Steps between C-alpha positions, in 0.01 A plus 500: 500500500596608847791252501634629171528869617761424781694276258510784243615753770778262613621462130504881461698539829750241391535659149562838654776373730729430214841648555649728238859544437556877484874472486622676182722297280760616262531313170849571386431350164246771431675839481160681518422358841757720656453874550789664327551778753530243781765303323863595492751306301861545596753395262862591433641591160843375604390147585205251494345564832138607548268544793124548464327678779118482513407734792212746480628848536870431473549643155329832594702513827822432301433785266377743758665442828823296465837662469598549133727261329868593559435623860664197648801313351469149377732377769283659771188343348657163481604506862150592616336254275715225638389581852135545401484180299647310794236645729216418248622145450521437871138608529396280205645197681289575809131493387368437849677811635464742207201543273555249213276720268762781527810270443371260245804467285864447594736750331810346331747790522869415455729769641783386269281573188491837331129555433554852378387841636130484395437162652657597828329843507156365444542197739626742779205731441256210494637394848460860621143522364410163644625586850320835507179367366470184710671647803778237490871527588731268311828622653637733773474786261190718536321516162489857379506693185 
């Protein structure tokens, strides 16, 4: 009996050392797994481009803090987005220098393509939100509202 008790204690210790994966996963196939207020879908009526941003707090920030639509011209937004996308993609290619959890996905933005005003407006504001929230600087421009 005395030999069984240490054996049982060792089994309990081993069982309690099991690691758990607490990383949240997003199942894109299940629309209910996403919180609607944290998901912003950007699409253009003029063409077939769509961007989906899943970032907690972005939608509320966009509605409450960002400059209203029409404040900047589409040309201005396109020029800023070209610079910001370039900075983003450079960081995406350097996972040992920059946090790979922040720059997970490369952004495929073609400056010769007309994405429409809404896509450029929300993309620019996402970059602004991202830089302010995570204290990053994607270009020489100071992120400000």
